[in-house]
N, C-alpha and C positions, 0 to 999 in steps of 0.2 A: 677617260677612265682610267684608275688607278693599277696598273698593270701589275705592280709588284704584289697588290691584295690580293688580286684575281690568281695569281701565280702561285700565292699561299694556300689558295682556298682550293686551285686545282692539284698541287700534290697532296693536299688532307683528303681528298676524294680520291687519288690516286692510289694510296697508301690501303685503304681497304680496311681502317682501322676506326670504323665509325662508332660513335658514341650510342646508337640505336641498337638493336638486335634484328632488325628488319628495313631494309631500305624500301621509302614508299612516296614517291614525289607527289603524291596527292595530299599529304599532309605536313604541316611543319615540325610537330613533334606532338605524338599520342602516344599517353602509358595508360595500358589495359591492366586494370585490377579487377577483381572480382569478375571477369569475363573468362574464362577458361578458352572458351570456343572462337575469339576472335582473333582473326589473322593470326590463325594455327598457334591458338595460346602464345604468341611472342609479347613479351613483357613491353617493348616499346617499339614506336615506329617513325620514321619520320625521312625527311628529303633533305637537300644539301642546305637548304635557308635554316634547317634544323641545327643543321652541323657548325653554324656560324660561333658558336660558344667553343666548341673543343678548338676547330681551326685558329679561333683568336680568343685565346682564356683571358679574360680580365677586361676584355674590351665589347665582348657580346655575351649576352644571357639570354636565357629562357623566362619570357614571363607568363604566368597560368592564366588561362582564361577563364571565366564565370562557367562559362557552358561545361557542362561534364563533372564540374566539382563535386556533386552528390550521386551522379549515375553509375559512378564504376569506371570511369578512365578519367584521364587529365589530358586536357588540350594545352598546348603552349605555343608562344609565337615568338621570335627570335626580335630584339632588340639592341640596341647599343646601351652600355651600363649608363653612359651619361648622357642617353638620347633624352628626345621631348615627348613626356607622358602625355601630354595636354592633346595630343593628336586622339580624335576619338576611333575607336577601336586598334585592334592588334594589327589587322591586313594592313591599313593604314601606316600605323606606327613602324612596320618592318617596310613597307615601299619606300616611305621619307627615309630612314635609317640605312637602308640598302643604298639609295640613290647618293646620301651624302657619305657613306663610307668608301664606297667603290668608285664614286663619281662618274653615276650612269645617266642614263636618262629614262624616263618612266618606262617607255617602250621597251628599253635593254634589261630593265630590272625585270619586268614582266616576260621577257624572252628566256633568259636565264633561270628564273626561280620559278614561274607557274607553269603547270602544265598547257597546254595551247588550248583545250577545250574550254579553259578558263577565262584565260586572256590574250595570249601569244598567237599571234598568225605566225606561222613556219617554226614555232617552240616544238618541243615534246609531248607526247600523249602521257596522260597521269600513270600509265602502265611502264615508264621508261624506268631501266635499270641503273645504279651508281654508276656503270661503266659508260651508258649510253649520256648521261648528266654531263659525266666528266668528259667525255670528247666534245660536246656540245660547248661546255666552258673553253676547251683549248683552240676549237676553232674559232670561235669568237674573240678571243684573246689573238690569235695569231690575223685575223682580219683585222683588229683594231676597234672592234665595235660592229653594230649593225650598220649595213650602208646606211647612208643619208637619202 
């Protein structure tokens, strides 16, 4: 694992100065427009993965998905600026780029960046707070990754 990069991400998560209006572990990044009742009228919601462009400006960016492009909200996934866009689907592109950038296994990417109901055994639920996600990341770094 690339400890230096993970520590940079941890520092960003601990600062509390996120690039979204509401932390939401269940979505990479969603912008709500023309839907005033969604998520208590917040403009943007996102998780730790969606914070990668803010934590690593010029290295990560948000790529808009086709889903929601005309339905009043925008859905985005993070990818490396110099990433491989030939990989099908935003979710697969993110997993690949996170593995390469942070030097993680598939299981480690799922553990850190996805709610456990979706993918990761022993991970956090989609209701996890920013603080809980940061705590998990800190524990992961201190432990040197997942037990093999």
